[in-house]
C-alpha positions as CSV (number, residue, x, y, z in Angstrom):
1,X,-19.4,-43.4,34.3
2,X,-18.6,-45.0,31.0
3,X,-19.6,-48.6,30.2
4,X,-17.6,-51.3,28.4
5,X,-18.7,-52.1,24.9
6,X,-17.5,-55.4,23.5
7,X,-15.9,-55.2,20.1
8,X,-16.6,-58.2,17.7
9,X,-14.6,-59.1,14.6
10,X,-17.5,-57.9,12.4
11,X,-17.6,-54.5,14.1
12,X,-13.8,-54.3,13.8
13,X,-13.9,-55.0,10.1
14,X,-16.7,-52.4,9.7
15,X,-14.6,-49.8,11.5
16,X,-11.5,-50.5,9.5
17,X,-13.4,-50.3,6.2
18,X,-15.1,-47.1,7.2
19,X,-11.8,-45.7,8.4
20,X,-10.2,-46.6,5.1
21,X,-13.0,-45.0,3.0
22,X,-12.8,-41.8,5.1
23,X,-9.0,-41.8,4.8
24,X,-9.2,-42.0,1.0
25,X,-11.8,-39.3,1.0
26,X,-9.6,-37.2,3.3
27,X,-6.6,-37.8,1.1
28,X,-8.5,-36.6,-1.9
29,X,-9.6,-33.5,0.0
30,X,-6.0,-32.9,1.0
31,X,-4.8,-33.3,-2.6
32,X,-7.5,-30.9,-3.9
33,X,-6.5,-28.4,-1.2
34,X,-2.8,-28.8,-2.0
35,X,-3.5,-28.1,-5.7
36,X,-5.6,-25.1,-4.8
37,X,-2.8,-23.9,-2.5
38,X,-0.1,-24.3,-5.1
39,X,-2.3,-22.4,-7.7
40,X,-2.9,-19.6,-5.1
41,X,0.8,-19.4,-4.4
42,X,1.6,-19.1,-8.1
43,X,-1.0,-16.4,-8.6
44,X,0.3,-14.5,-5.6
45,X,3.9,-14.7,-6.9
46,X,2.8,-13.6,-10.3
47,X,0.8,-10.7,-8.8
48,X,3.8,-9.6,-6.8
49,X,6.1,-9.8,-9.9
50,X,3.5,-7.9,-11.9
51,X,3.3,-5.2,-9.2
52,X,7.1,-5.0,-9.2
53,X,7.3,-4.7,-13.0
54,X,4.6,-2.1,-13.0
55,X,6.3,-0.1,-10.3
56,X,9.6,-0.4,-12.2
57,X,8.0,0.8,-15.4
58,X,6.4,3.7,-13.6
59,X,9.7,4.6,-12.1
60,X,11.3,4.3,-15.5
61,X,8.8,6.7,-16.9
62,X,9.2,9.1,-14.0
63,X,13.0,9.1,-14.4
64,X,13.0,9.2,-18.2
65,X,10.7,12.2,-18.6
66,X,12.6,14.7,-16.5
67,X,15.9,13.4,-17.9
68,X,14.6,13.9,-21.4
69,X,13.6,17.5,-20.6
70,X,16.9,18.1,-19.0
71,X,18.8,16.7,-22.1
72,X,16.6,18.8,-24.3
73,X,17.4,22.0,-22.3
74,X,21.1,21.2,-22.1
75,X,21.2,20.6,-25.9
76,X,19.5,24.0,-26.5
77,X,21.9,25.7,-24.1
78,X,24.9,24.1,-25.8
79,X,23.6,25.2,-29.3
80,X,23.0,28.8,-28.1
81,X,26.5,28.9,-26.5
82,X,28.0,27.8,-29.9
83,X,26.0,30.5,-31.7
84,X,27.1,33.1,-29.2
85,X,30.8,32.1,-29.6
86,X,30.6,32.2,-33.4
87,X,28.9,35.6,-33.4
88,X,31.4,37.0,-31.0
89,X,34.3,35.8,-33.2
90,X,32.6,37.3,-36.2
91,X,32.1,40.6,-34.4
92,X,35.8,40.7,-33.2
93,X,37.5,39.6,-36.4
94,X,35.3,40.6,-39.3
95,X,32.8,43.3,-38.4
96,X,34.7,45.4,-35.9
97,X,37.7,46.2,-38.1
98,X,35.2,47.4,-40.9
99,X,33.2,49.8,-38.7
100,X,35.0,53.0,-39.8
101,X,34.0,56.6,-39.6
102,X,32.9,56.3,-43.2
103,X,30.5,53.5,-42.3
104,X,29.1,55.5,-39.5
105,X,28.6,58.4,-41.9
106,X,26.8,55.9,-44.2
107,X,29.1,56.3,-47.2
108,X,28.1,53.9,-49.9
109,X,31.6,52.5,-50.5
110,X,32.0,51.6,-46.8
111,X,28.5,50.0,-46.7
112,X,29.2,48.0,-49.9
113,X,32.5,46.7,-48.5
114,X,30.8,45.4,-45.4
115,X,28.1,43.9,-47.6
116,X,30.7,42.0,-49.5
117,X,32.3,40.6,-46.3
118,X,28.9,39.6,-44.8
119,X,27.5,38.0,-48.0
120,X,29.2,34.5,-47.4
121,X,27.9,34.4,-43.9
122,X,24.4,35.2,-45.1
123,X,24.6,32.6,-47.9
124,X,26.3,29.7,-46.1
125,X,26.2,29.9,-42.3
126,X,22.5,30.1,-42.0
127,X,22.5,33.8,-40.8
128,X,19.3,35.4,-42.0
129,X,19.7,38.9,-40.6
130,X,22.6,41.2,-39.5
131,X,22.4,44.5,-37.6
132,X,25.1,46.8,-36.2
133,X,24.0,49.3,-33.5
134,X,25.8,52.2,-32.0
135,X,25.6,53.3,-28.4
136,X,22.7,55.6,-29.1
137,X,20.4,52.9,-30.5
138,X,20.9,53.8,-34.2
139,X,21.2,51.0,-36.8
140,X,24.4,51.9,-38.5
141,X,24.4,48.8,-40.7
142,X,22.0,46.0,-41.8
143,X,21.7,43.7,-44.7
144,X,18.2,45.3,-45.1
145,X,19.1,48.8,-46.4
146,X,15.8,50.4,-45.1
147,X,16.8,49.7,-41.5
148,X,20.0,51.7,-41.7
149,X,19.7,55.0,-39.9
150,X,16.6,54.0,-37.8
151,X,16.7,54.5,-34.1
152,X,15.1,52.3,-31.4
153,X,14.9,52.7,-27.7
154,X,17.7,50.8,-25.9
155,X,16.8,48.3,-23.2
156,X,18.7,47.6,-20.0
157,X,20.5,44.5,-21.5
158,X,21.9,46.7,-24.3
159,X,23.3,49.2,-21.9
160,X,24.9,46.4,-19.9
161,X,26.4,44.9,-23.1
162,X,27.9,48.2,-24.2
163,X,29.5,48.5,-20.8
164,X,31.4,45.2,-21.3
165,X,28.7,42.6,-20.4
166,X,28.7,39.1,-21.9
167,X,27.1,38.3,-25.2
168,X,23.5,36.9,-25.1
169,X,21.7,34.3,-27.2
170,X,18.0,33.4,-27.2
171,X,15.7,31.2,-29.2
172,X,12.3,32.7,-29.6
173,X,9.8,34.2,-32.0
174,X,10.6,37.8,-32.9
175,X,7.7,40.2,-32.3
176,X,9.4,43.5,-31.2
177,X,9.1,46.7,-33.2
178,X,12.6,46.4,-34.6
179,X,11.9,42.9,-35.9
180,X,9.6,43.9,-38.8
181,X,11.4,41.7,-41.3
182,X,11.8,38.7,-38.9
183,X,8.3,38.4,-37.5
184,X,7.3,35.7,-40.0
185,X,10.4,33.7,-39.9
186,X,9.4,31.4,-37.0
187,X,11.8,30.6,-34.2
188,X,15.1,32.4,-34.6
189,X,18.3,32.4,-32.6
190,X,19.0,36.0,-31.7
191,X,22.5,36.8,-30.7
192,X,23.9,40.1,-29.3
193,X,27.6,40.6,-29.1
194,X,29.7,43.6,-28.2
195,X,32.1,45.0,-30.9
196,X,34.3,48.1,-31.2
197,X,34.6,50.5,-34.1
198,X,38.0,51.6,-35.5
199,X,37.8,54.7,-33.4
200,X,37.1,52.6,-30.2
201,X,33.4,53.4,-29.8
202,X,31.4,50.5,-28.4
203,X,29.0,48.9,-30.8
204,X,26.4,46.0,-30.7
205,X,26.6,43.3,-33.4
206,X,23.3,41.4,-33.8
207,X,22.6,38.3,-35.9
208,X,19.5,36.2,-36.5
209,X,19.8,32.5,-37.4
210,X,17.1,29.9,-38.1
211,X,16.1,27.9,-35.0
212,X,15.8,24.7,-37.0
213,X,19.5,24.0,-36.5
214,X,19.1,24.2,-32.7
215,X,16.1,21.9,-32.8
216,X,17.9,19.4,-35.0
217,X,20.8,19.4,-32.6
218,X,18.5,18.9,-29.7
219,X,16.8,15.9,-31.3
220,X,20.1,14.4,-32.3
221,X,21.5,14.6,-28.8
222,X,18.2,13.3,-27.3
223,X,18.1,10.3,-29.6
224,X,21.7,9.6,-29.0
225,X,21.3,9.6,-25.2
226,X,17.8,8.3,-24.5
227,X,18.1,4.7,-26.0
228,X,21.2,3.7,-24.0
229,X,19.8,5.3,-20.9
230,X,16.5,3.4,-21.2
231,X,18.3,0.2,-22.0
232,X,20.5,0.6,-18.9
233,X,17.4,1.2,-16.7
234,X,15.6,-1.8,-18.3
235,X,18.6,-4.0,-17.7
236,X,18.8,-2.8,-14.1
237,X,15.1,-3.6,-13.7
238,X,15.5,-7.1,-15.1
239,X,18.5,-7.8,-12.9
240,X,16.3,-6.9,-9.9
241,X,13.5,-9.1,-11.1
242,X,15.1,-12.4,-9.9
243,X,15.8,-11.1,-6.3
244,X,12.2,-9.7,-6.3
245,X,10.7,-13.1,-7.2
246,X,12.8,-14.7,-4.5
247,X,11.8,-12.1,-2.0
248,X,8.1,-12.6,-2.9
249,X,8.5,-16.3,-2.3
250,X,10.3,-15.8,1.0
251,X,7.6,-13.5,2.2
252,X,5.0,-16.0,1.1
253,X,6.9,-18.8,3.0
254,X,7.1,-16.6,6.1
255,X,3.4,-15.8,5.9
256,X,2.6,-19.5,5.5
257,X,4.8,-20.3,8.5
258,X,3.1,-17.5,10.5
259,X,-0.3,-18.9,9.6
260,X,0.8,-22.4,10.6
261,X,2.0,-21.2,13.9
262,X,-1.3,-19.4,14.5
263,X,-3.1,-22.6,13.7
264,X,-1.0,-24.4,16.2
265,X,-1.7,-21.7,18.8
266,X,-5.4,-21.9,18.2
267,X,-5.6,-25.7,18.3
268,X,-3.4,-25.8,21.4
269,X,-5.6,-23.2,23.1
270,X,-8.8,-25.1,22.1
271,X,-7.3,-28.4,23.3
272,X,-6.3,-26.8,26.7
273,X,-9.8,-25.3,27.1
274,X,-11.3,-28.8,26.4
275,X,-9.0,-30.4,29.0
276,X,-9.8,-27.8,31.6
277,X,-13.5,-28.0,30.9
278,X,-13.4,-31.8,31.1
279,X,-11.5,-31.7,34.4
280,X,-13.9,-29.2,35.9
281,X,-16.9,-31.1,34.7
282,X,-15.7,-34.6,35.6
283,X,-14.0,-33.8,38.9
284,X,-14.6,-30.5,40.5
285,X,-18.2,-30.0,39.6
286,X,-19.1,-33.6,40.4
287,X,-17.4,-33.4,43.8
288,X,-19.1,-30.1,44.5
289,X,-22.5,-31.5,43.4
290,X,-22.0,-34.5,45.8
291,X,-21.1,-32.1,48.6
292,X,-24.3,-30.1,47.8
293,X,-26.4,-33.3,48.1
294,X,-24.7,-34.1,51.4
295,X,-25.4,-30.6,52.7
296,X,-29.1,-30.9,51.6
297,X,-29.4,-34.2,53.5
298,X,-27.9,-32.8,56.6
299,X,-30.2,-29.8,56.2
300,X,-33.2,-32.1,56.3
301,X,-32.1,-34.5,59.1
302,X,-29.8,-32.4,61.2
303,X,-30.6,-30.3,64.2
304,X,-33.1,-27.5,63.7
305,X,-30.7,-24.9,65.0
306,X,-28.1,-25.8,62.3
307,X,-30.5,-25.8,59.4
308,X,-29.9,-22.1,58.4
309,X,-26.2,-22.8,58.3
310,X,-26.6,-25.8,56.1
311,X,-29.1,-23.8,53.9
312,X,-26.7,-20.9,53.4
313,X,-23.8,-23.3,52.7
314,X,-25.9,-25.3,50.2
315,X,-27.1,-22.1,48.4
316,X,-23.6,-20.7,48.1
317,X,-22.3,-24.1,46.9
318,X,-25.1,-24.4,44.2
319,X,-24.3,-20.8,43.0
320,X,-20.7,-21.7,42.7
321,X,-21.6,-24.9,40.8
322,X,-23.7,-22.8,38.3
323,X,-20.8,-20.4,37.9
324,X,-18.5,-23.3,37.2
325,X,-20.9,-24.8,34.7
326,X,-21.1,-21.5,32.9
327,X,-17.3,-21.3,32.8
328,X,-17.2,-24.8,31.4
329,X,-19.6,-23.8,28.6
330,X,-17.4,-20.7,27.9
331,X,-14.2,-22.7,27.9
332,X,-15.3,-25.6,25.8
333,X,-15.0,-24.6,22.1
334,X,-17.7,-25.9,19.9
335,X,-17.2,-27.9,16.7
336,X,-17.5,-25.2,14.2
337,X,-17.4,-27.6,11.2
338,X,-20.4,-29.5,12.6
339,X,-22.5,-26.7,14.2
340,X,-21.5,-23.8,11.9
341,X,-20.6,-20.3,13.0
342,X,-24.2,-19.1,13.5
343,X,-25.1,-21.9,15.9
344,X,-21.8,-21.7,17.7
345,X,-22.3,-18.0,18.3
346,X,-25.8,-18.5,19.6
347,X,-24.4,-21.0,22.1
348,X,-22.6,-18.0,23.7
349,X,-26.0,-16.6,24.7
350,X,-26.5,-18.6,28.0
351,X,-24.1,-16.6,30.2
352,X,-25.6,-13.4,28.9
353,X,-29.2,-14.5,29.6
354,X,-28.3,-15.1,33.2
355,X,-27.3,-11.4,33.4
356,X,-30.4,-10.2,31.6
357,X,-28.5,-9.4,28.3
358,X,-30.2,-10.2,25.0
359,X,-28.1,-11.5,22.1
360,X,-28.9,-11.0,18.4
361,X,-26.8,-12.8,15.7
362,X,-26.9,-11.4,12.2
363,X,-25.2,-13.7,9.6
364,X,-26.3,-13.7,5.9
365,X,-27.9,-17.0,4.7
366,X,-25.3,-17.2,1.9
367,X,-22.4,-16.8,4.2
368,X,-19.6,-19.3,3.4
369,X,-16.4,-19.4,5.5
370,X,-13.5,-21.7,5.9
371,X,-12.8,-23.2,9.3
372,X,-9.7,-21.1,10.1
373,X,-11.4,-17.7,9.7
374,X,-14.6,-19.1,11.4
375,X,-12.5,-20.0,14.5
376,X,-10.9,-16.5,14.5
377,X,-14.4,-14.8,14.3
378,X,-15.7,-17.1,17.0
379,X,-12.8,-16.3,19.3
380,X,-13.2,-12.6,18.8
381,X,-16.9,-12.8,19.5
382,X,-16.4,-15.0,22.6
383,X,-13.9,-12.7,24.2
384,X,-15.9,-9.6,23.3
385,X,-19.1,-11.1,24.9
386,X,-17.2,-12.1,28.0
387,X,-16.1,-8.4,28.3
388,X,-19.6,-7.3,27.7
389,X,-21.1,-9.5,30.4
390,X,-18.6,-8.5,33.0
391,X,-18.1,-4.8,32.5
392,X,-20.7,-3.2,30.2
393,X,-24.0,-3.4,32.1
394,X,-25.6,-3.7,28.7
395,X,-29.2,-4.8,28.0
396,X,-28.6,-6.1,24.5
397,X,-25.8,-7.1,22.2
398,X,-25.7,-7.5,18.4
399,X,-23.2,-9.6,16.5
400,X,-23.0,-8.8,12.8
401,X,-20.9,-10.8,10.4
402,X,-20.2,-9.7,6.8
403,X,-18.1,-11.1,4.0
404,X,-16.8,-9.6,0.7
405,X,-14.7,-12.0,-1.3
406,X,-11.6,-12.9,0.9
407,X,-12.5,-10.2,3.4
408,X,-14.4,-11.3,6.6
409,X,-15.7,-8.8,9.2
410,X,-17.4,-9.2,12.5
411,X,-18.8,-6.4,14.6
412,X,-20.0,-6.7,18.2
413,X,-22.1,-3.8,19.4
414,X,-23.6,-3.3,22.9
415,X,-25.8,-0.6,24.5
416,X,-23.8,-0.6,27.8
417,X,-22.1,2.1,29.8
418,X,-19.2,2.4,27.4
419,X,-15.8,3.8,28.3
420,X,-13.0,6.1,27.2
421,X,-10.6,4.1,24.9
422,X,-7.9,6.7,25.6
423,X,-7.8,6.0,29.4
424,X,-5.8,3.2,30.8
425,X,-7.8,0.1,31.7
426,X,-8.0,-1.1,35.3
427,X,-5.6,-3.9,36.3
428,X,-7.0,-7.3,35.5
429,X,-9.4,-6.1,32.7
430,X,-7.7,-8.1,29.9
431,X,-10.7,-8.6,27.6
432,X,-9.9,-6.0,25.0
433,X,-6.2,-6.9,25.1
434,X,-7.0,-10.6,24.5
435,X,-9.2,-9.5,21.5
436,X,-6.5,-7.3,20.1
437,X,-3.8,-9.9,20.5
438,X,-6.0,-12.5,18.8
439,X,-6.7,-10.2,15.8
440,X,-3.1,-9.0,15.4
441,X,-1.7,-12.6,15.5
442,X,-4.1,-13.5,12.7
443,X,-2.9,-10.5,10.6
444,X,-6.2,-8.7,10.9
445,X,-7.2,-5.2,12.1
446,X,-9.2,-4.2,15.1
447,X,-11.3,-1.0,15.7
448,X,-12.9,-0.2,19.0
449,X,-15.4,2.7,19.2
450,X,-16.8,3.7,22.5
451,X,-17.7,6.6,24.7
452,X,-19.0,6.9,28.2
453,X,-22.7,6.2,28.2
454,X,-22.8,5.4,24.4
455,X,-22.0,1.7,24.4
456,X,-19.1,0.0,22.7
457,X,-18.6,-1.3,19.1
458,X,-15.8,-3.8,18.4
459,X,-15.0,-4.5,14.7
460,X,-12.4,-7.1,13.6
461,X,-11.5,-7.5,9.9
462,X,-9.5,-10.4,8.5
463,X,-8.1,-10.7,5.0
464,X,-7.8,-13.6,2.6
465,X,-8.2,-17.1,3.9
466,X,-5.1,-18.9,5.0
467,X,-3.8,-21.5,2.7
468,X,-3.7,-25.2,3.9
469,X,-0.5,-26.3,5.4
470,X,1.0,-29.5,6.7
471,X,-0.6,-29.0,10.0
472,X,-4.0,-28.5,8.4
473,X,-3.5,-31.8,6.6
474,X,-2.6,-33.6,9.8
475,X,-5.6,-32.0,11.6
476,X,-8.0,-33.1,8.8
477,X,-6.7,-36.7,8.9
478,X,-6.9,-36.9,12.7
479,X,-10.4,-35.4,12.8
480,X,-11.5,-38.0,10.2
481,X,-10.0,-40.7,12.4
482,X,-11.6,-39.4,15.6
483,X,-15.0,-39.0,14.0
484,X,-14.8,-42.6,12.5
485,X,-14.0,-44.2,15.8
486,X,-16.6,-42.1,17.7
487,X,-19.3,-43.0,15.2
488,X,-18.4,-46.7,15.4
489,X,-18.3,-46.8,19.1
């Protein structure tokens, strides 16, 4: 039973002054937390924007490189098509009408006439070599006199061309036997076009042109297309930047709201547990204890034949009282800010000791954790230990807590009977489900490793600490007020 404590004016002024000092201290803590939160939010948004820009730049490069190669190849194809068309017109309009029987007989006058007609093309159009082949592979004309009359083995493409196939154009280094005079000229555009002599015999007209013109055309097309394409992609990226920033901030707001809801849920759960534990302790347990004393009195003073009945009833009642006291200890959440996580976890040992289970808590001495994550780690450990005490038949349990920057990890390992995680759990066994829901609501990950006869290991990992919110500020202020009144009383 509580007792009445008179409150004098001096004590009242003392409480008010103490409360005011703590309120100022709490307000300064809140302002510091708010500044830290704002700075963290700005860093998070900047990081998100940086990742967006980096991804956009990577996408720009990934798009620009294949497009540049495609433009380069298309420019080459276009240049070779132009060379093929020009050569075909030259074969049809200039060379073909001059391939007479006298030329095929290699008469000097016919050869000189064709030399005169080809000289402007050799001097002005960039053509470096000309050859005319008959259907048997003999060179009937060339600007290099020593080639005239030589015979070379015809390939399949030549036979197809003589039968009416399309003209061909390639850009490459010339290393074949017939290219003795072109081997040192670098890249050359080689064009083969079909022609016809005056007598109607099929002929092959071949020209070689320097490849520098094709490369210059490729570069010109590339430099004409790439800048506007890159500019367009960059403008597209910049226009998406503003929605990306807004999206990052919206996600951040949703995460903050989710964290605040989680805090509300945790605080509401802890409050409900305190209320249930208080009602059990102040009403149910007290009434049952009184009933136990009454049974003990009747056991001593009652009839001898009823003593065994009273003894059994008293024993059962005392066992139930101990069970309720253990439940009260499990229900009532400790003050993590006052006790610390290590001491709070060790308070969970009592129900395990009653079942002959040893508990080892491994927390580094330099471990520093904010209250929010400490509450989450404590809740995971509590639910896991309840599951161990009820179902594992273990002899020992080890709780190991580790921290790496914003990452906090807790592992609960027992040497019990274990189970098959892939099998459906029996109805009413909600321990693992409670743990999983707790971790998932906090945005963490949960891993359960177990096998029949090999014990169980439960590992929960939480990310960065949640940033302070309005609820956290109200909780800090109310806790300061409660602690002030309690200490003054």
